[in-house]
N, C-alpha and C positions, 0 to 999 in steps of 0.2 A: 217535719220528717215523720213518716210512718215507720216505726221500728218495732220489730217483734222482740221476743225475749232476748236478753243479753247473753253473751258468751260466758260459760262457766269459767271460774278463775283457774281451774286445773289446766286449761289449755294455754294459759299465758305463761311465757317464759319468765323466770324470776328476774326482776330488775336489779341492776347493780346499785342503784341508789333510789331513794324515794323523793318525791317533790311535795312540798306543802304549799298550798295556795293562800295568798293574802291579797284578796281582790284580784288584780290582774298580774301579780308577780308570783313567781314560783321559786321556792327555796329547796335546794338539795339537802336531804337529811345527812348525807355523808359530808357535807360542808355547810354548816348552818349559817355562815356569814355570807355565803355567795348567793346571789339572786340572778336568775336568768329566765328567759322566755321559754315556751314550749318549742322544741325543735322538731320540724316536720320535713321529711324528705319526700318529695313528690316525683314519681318516676313514670315516664311514658316511653314506649319504644321509639316512636317517631313523632316529632313535633311538626307534622305536616298538616295540610288542610283537612278538616273533618270535625265532626261534632265533639269527639273526645278531646281534641286539642283545644277547642273553644272552652270546654269545661275546665281543663287543666290550667289554661292561662288565666281565666277568671278567678279560679281558686287560688293559684299561686300569687296573683296580684293582690288579692284580698289579704292573704296571710302575710305578705311582705309589708303591707301597710298597717297591719294590726300591731298594737303595742304589746299584745300577748304572745306573739309567735315569731319565730325565725323560720325561714323556708329555704330549701335548696331544691331546684328543679333539675332532674336528671333526664337526659334523653340520648338517643343513639343517632347515628349518621342518617342523613336523608337519602332515600333511594332516588334514582334518576327520575322515576315516574311521579314523584311527589313534590309539591311546592313547599319550600322551606319557610316556616314561620318563626324560626329562632330569632331573626331580627326583631320581630314584634316583642318577644320576651325581653330583649335588650332595651328596646324603647321604653318598656314598662319598668326598667331597672330591677327586674327579677333576677336574683342570683341563679345562674344556670351553669351546668357542667355537662359536656358531651362525653359519653363513654363509647369509644370506638367499637368495643366488642359487644355492645348492646344492639345487635342486628335484628331485623324483623322477620327472620325465618329460623328454622331449626338447623343447627350445625353444632353437634354435641361439644366439640372442642372449643369453639368460639363461645358458645353459651356458658360453658363451665368457666371460661376466663371472665365472662361478664359477671357471673356470680362472685368470683374472687374479687374483681374490681369494685363491685358495689359493696361487698362486705367491708372492704378496706375503707371505703368512703364513709360507710355507716358507723363503723367503730371510731374512726377519727373524729367524726362530727358529733358523736354521743347523742344520736337522735332519739327522741321519745316516741315518734310516730313515723312509720313508713306507709305511704299511700300510693299504691300502684294502679296504673291504667294500661289497658290493652293487653293482649294475650301473652306475648313474649316477656315484656317487662313485668307482667303479673306473675309469671312463674319464676323467672330468675331473680326478680326483685324481692319476692317473698321468701325464696330460699336464702338469699343473701341476708335478709332481715332476721330470719330464724337463726342462722349461724352467727350473726352479729349480736344476738340476744337483744334485739330491739323490743321494748315492752309492748308496743301496740302496732299491729300489722293490719292494714285496711286494704282491701282490693275493690276497685270500682268496675262494675260490669256494665259496659256500654253496649249491651246486647251480647249474648253468648256467641262465641265464634264457631258455631256449628251450623252447617247448612247441607242441603241435599247433595250438592256436588262434591262434597269432601270424600276422599277415599276412605275405605274401612280402616286402614292402618292409621291414617291421620286422625280419624274420629276417636279411635280407641286411645291413642296417645294423648290427645287433647283431654279427653274425659278423665283419664287416670292422673294426669298432671294436675288438673283442676281439683280432683278429689283429694289428692295428696296435700296440695297447698292449703286447701280449705281446713284441714285438720289443725293447722297452727295459725290460721287467720282469725283475728278477733271479730271482724265484721266484714260482710260482703255488701257493699252498697249496690243496689240495683236501681235502674231508672224507669222501670215499669213493673206492674204487677205480673205481667206475662213472664218476665224474667225470673220472678220468684217461682212461679208455677213450673217453668222449664227446669230451673235448678233443682227443684224437688223431684221432677220426673227423671232427670239425669242422675239423681242420687249424688249430687256434688256436695251438698251440705244439708244439715237439718234446718228446719224452719227458723229457729232462733238465731241463726247466723246472718239472716238477711235483714237489711234496713232499706226501706224504699225512700229514695230522695229524688224527686223529679228534677230534671234539668231546668236551668233558668237562663235568661238572657238579659242584656242591658236594654231594657225596653225603650228608653228615651231615644236610642239610636234609630228605632224603627217607627218613631212617631213624628219624624221631622217632615217639614213641608219641602217638596222638591219641585224643580222646574221640569215638568214632564216633557214638554216639547224639546227642550235642550237635550235631555237624556235620549229621546228618540232620535234626534239628529246624530248624536254621538255614536249610537249603536246602529245606525243605518236602517231604522224602522220607519214604517209609514206613519204619518201624523195622527191618523184616527183609527188605526187597527186595534182590535181587541187582542190583548197580549196574554198568552199562557206561558208560564215559566216553571222551570225545574232547577233546583240548586243541589249539587252533589258532585261526586266523582264519576268520571266516565269509566266505570269498572263493572265487574260482574255483579257485585252486590246491588248497585244502584240500577242496573238493568236498563241503560238508556235506550237501547234499540227498540224496546217496547214503547217507550215514549215517542220515538220517531214514528213508529207504525201507527200509534194512536193519532198523532198529528196528521198523518196522511189521510186517515179516515175522516177526521174532522174537516180538513181542508177541502175534501171532495164535496161537502154539502154546505159549507159555510165559508163565504168568500173573504170576509173582512177579518181575518185572524192571522196572527203570526206567533211563532214559538221561539223561545230562547232557552238555552241550557247554559247555566253558569257553573263552570268547573272544568277540570282537566283530568286526564287519566289514560290508561292503556287502551281503552276502546275508542279513542278519538278517531283513528283512521277508519275503523269499522262504522262508526257513526256517520262520518263524512260520506263514506261510500253509499250507505243506505239512504242518506238524504238525497244524493244525486240519483240513485236508482228510482226513488219514489217521486222525483220531480219537485222537491221541496226547497230548491236552492234559494228561491226568493222569499221564502216564508219561514225557514227554520235556521236559526243562527246559533252556532256554538261560540260562546263568548270567552271560553277559557276561564282560568282562575282570575277572579277580580276581588279587590279589597273594598269595593263599594256596593256590596249587596244591599246595604241600607238605603242607597239611592235608587236602586232598580226595583226593589220589592214594591214600593208604593205605586209604580207604573203598571204592575201586573193586574189583570182582572181576575185570574185564577192561578193558583199554585198547584202543581202536580208532583207526584212522587211515585216512580215505578219500581221501587226497591223490592228485592226478593226476600230480604231479611233485614231487620232493624232492631235497635234498642228503643230509644226515644229520640227521633230526629230533631236536631236543633231547628231545621228549616220549618218544621211544623209550628214551633213556638214563634218564629219570626213571622210566619204567615198570619197566625192568630193576632199578633201584636199590630201588624199592618192592616188588619181587617180584611183578609183575603180568604175566600172559601177554598177548601183543599179537596182535590180528587187524588186518592192514594190507594195503593195496594193494601189490602187488609192483612198485614203481617205484624206479628209481635205486638209492640206497644202502640201501634197506630190507632187502634180503637179506643185507647185511653185519652187521646187528644182529639181525633176526628170523630165527632158524633154524627153518625150516618143520618143524612137527611136534615141536619140542623146546622153544622158548621162545614159541611161538605159531604162527600160521598166516599165510601169504601168499596173497592172493586176487587175482583178475583185476580190474584197474581198470575201473570202469564197470559192475560186476556186483554190485549190492547183495544179490541172492539168494545168491550164494556167500559174501559176508561174513556174512550172516545164518546160513547153514548152519554156519559155523565158530564163530560166537558161541554158537549153540545146542549145538554139540558140547561146548563148555566149560561152559556153564550146566548141562547135563544130566549132567556127570561131575565131581563135586567133587574126586575123586582126581587126575584128569588136570589140572584147573585148578591144583591145589596143586603137583603135580610140575613143571609147566611154570613156575610162578612161582618155585619153588626153583631151577631151572636158570637162569632169568633173573637171579635175585639173585646167583648164583655168578659169572655172566659180567659183572656190572656193575662189578667192582672196577677194571678197566682204564680205564674211562671217567671218570676223575677230572679235575677242573679243574686240580689240581696237575700232573698229567702233561701236559695240554694246554699250559698256559702255559710249562712248562719246555721243551717241544719247540719252541715258537715262539721263545722267548728264545734257545735254542741256534741256531736257524735265522738269527736276526738276526746273531749273532756270527760264524757261519760265512760269511755273505754279506759282512760287513764285512771279514773276513780275505781272502776271495776278491777283494774290491775293493781290496785293499792299503791299506785305511783303518785296520785294526787289525793289529798284528803281535804275536806272543808276546814277552813280556819275557824 
């Protein structure tokens, strides 16, 4: 973890009791004979498909299995356009509670009820740490934690929720809420250096509030040997075609239509190529329409949501990402681990993972012809593609889930000590 200066103690709410640590056990000063674990509430607005959900599930699973922690995962209802991953949390035996008022959009009355609901849960659970993810849960969760007098409040920034297409009113509201909540947030975890720079430019918080913790993945799952021909048959692909794939949601952020346009340009000059998009979302119909208009029905496949990306990634020759804004995409880490070169829009944290000309190429957002040019460069040069994939694989080791959760766990402990809630035995 790259952490800047710690939060001053003045901004931490006074704890109701203090915890003394003896190795992995913690004793409340207000009750010397009782011993308990550190209690962490993790909140995310929607537990649907996406990188933030992956991080939340990995973190909650780690805390749930740790002898030092107790965890409760809080989430809201799943919108119709999202795939529900709460069954996965149940499979992991993660304690989880759905709060109906924790919705994924602004509705002052419902949002206020969510704050009240979350505060009640936090007080009843006597939590030591509240760790929020995503914009709405980040605001209502932190406000609830403030009113519940939770000693340590952490917010995880998976890329700032600001983009060019936001209305002026939405932008002002978002910035003001983030600035307000940052005042009583102990630490803002960011997933890229770019997010620190943007946070400073937006005047959300001072530099010492930010802690850089890169995302991590379960790397073993992307190092498995797969039956490539069987997978191709399952997906309806040609036996020997070069495969270019993108993983993400079919939504405005991921900008799938530009990937389809790039595919059309590539297909016009390279015969033996096919494209797959893994994911679902509100732009599915628009994507299908554009695929038909560009005559790509036999070469571009929308696979929808799949829980076997680990099987499909090894079959790809190139990974692409046409996003207009990002934090640190999990798919980049998956591609690195699978040894695949990446062609991606040069947005936000992309340049911290994709080393232009070494592990792939960074291209101008909104320019599918440039993306197509770089894809063609790799398709036409097997040696270059192989070398870039090898460099990518070598760089992947750092981005492990074990390193990520270890750094977050240490941040919790550091902040509890800074808050005088934990002292060394």
